[in-house]
N, C-alpha and C positions, 0 to 999 in steps of 0.2 A: 464577501463584503467589498464594495467598490472603494478604491483608494481616491484620495484627493486628486492625483495625477490622472487617473482613469476618468474621473468625472470632468475635469477640465478639458481632457482630450475629447470626450463625447460632446461637450458643449461647443468646442472648437469646430468639430466636424459638422455639427448642426448648423452653425452659422455660416460656415463655408458652403455647405450644400445649398443654403438659401441664397447666398450672395454671388458665389462663383461655382456653378455646377460642374464646369470642366475641371477646375482645380480640385474640387471634392473628389471627382472620379479618379483623378490621377493619384491623389493622396491615398486613397483606399486600395489602389493597385490596378485600376483599369488602364489599359493602354488606349490612349485617345490620340487620333491624328489631328491635323491642322483644320482650323475653319469649321468646327463642329459646334452643334447646339444640342444641349440637353435640357428639355423644358421641364421645370419643376420636378426634379428627382425627389425621391423620398429615402428613408433609410434602408428600405428593402429593394430598391430599384435594381441593384447590382448583385442581389443575392448574397449568399454566405461566402462565396469564393470570387470576389471581384477581379482577382488576378487572372482568372480564366476568361475574362471578356476583353476582346480586342476590337477597337472601333477604328476604321480608316478615316480618310480625309473627306471633308465636305459632307458630313453625316448630320442629319437632324433626327433626334430621338424625342418624340412627343411626350407629353405628360402621361403618367400612368403606365408606361411601358415597363415590363419586368423581364430581366435577364436571369434565367434559372440554369444554374450550373451543376446541379446534382439532381438525382432522382430519389425522392423521399419515399417513394412506394416500396423500396427495399426494406422498410421497417417491418413488412409482413414476413420477411424471411429471417429476421434476427434471432428468433428462437433456435433455428437450426444452424444458422451462419451468423454469429453475433458480430463479426467484424466486416460483413459485406457492406460495400458502398459503390456507388457509381457516379463518377464526375465526368464532365466533358466541357469543352470550350464552347463559347458563342463568339463567332467571328462575323464582323460586318465589314464589307469592302468600302470603296470610295464612292461618293455621290449616291447616298442612300437616304430614303425618308422612311422612318418607322412610325406609323400612325398610332394615335392615342389608344391607350389600354391594350396594346398588343403584348403577347408573351412569347418570349424567345426560349425555346427549350434547349436542353443540353444537347451538343452535337450539331447545332445549327450553324450553317454558313450562309450568309447572304452576300452574293457576289456584287460586283460594281454595277452602278446605275439601276437600282431597284427601288420601287415604291412598295411598301407593306401597307395595305389598308388598315384602317382603324378596327381595333378589336379582334385582330387576327391571332391565331395560335400557330406558331411557326417551328417546324421541326424538319431538319434535313438540309438539303442544298437548295437555295433559290438562285436560279440562273440569271446571269447579267442581262441588262437591258430589258427588263420585264416589270410587270405589275402583278402582285400577288395579293389576295385577300381571302378571308373566310376562316372557318373553324372545321377542319384544319385549313391552313392557308393553302390555296391552289392558284395555279397560273390563271391569270385573267386575260392579259394581252401584252403585246410589246410595248415599250415606251413610245415608239412612233405611232402606234395605233392609239395609245392613250391620248397623245397630243392631237391627233386628227379628230377622234371622237369628241373632244372637250374644247376645241379651239373656239367654237362659237360662244362658250361660257366664260372665257377668259376676260379678265379685266386688266387694265395697265395703269394702275393708280399708285405704284410703289414710290414714285418720285414726288408725290403730293405731300404737303404738310397734313397734319392730322385733321384739322377743320376741313380743309378742301377735299381730303379723302372721304370724310364723313358725308359731305354734300354730294359728292359724285356717287357714292354708294347708295344714298337715299334716293337720288334722281334715277339711278338705274333700276333699283329694285322695289321701291315704294311708290314712286310717282307714276 
């Protein structure tokens, strides 16, 4: 049975998650660096061991990203080994972007200056200054190659107000 204090704490965490995702992450045990963005986390974003998640500085975690810190497949062995468990950290370095709906599995380390493409399943070490994507995530190119390949597609509208930005985007892509 849930006590009143437990219920109040769950409600507090829910509203904190919606209003201040960084503070929510810190309160539940995630180590979060400076200048990070966690876009629309949910109650399962950081798994059941959020204290095993370490996020560096200048990191963006897009919506739908999941940090998995344990291996549930060991359930298959519980008849023979009832106490078996496998936990591991998920560590993200500095200046990292993790794309929407990616899954970071136990034992993952993402080094500095990495882009993880949307929908990637990540396990192991992602080397710095690189772009990774896929299922499983694989090396795509260096950050320098990424910039070179995509430069013609870049827009420079960040300093515009919302209405001017809308007009500029429509002019570029629709007109």
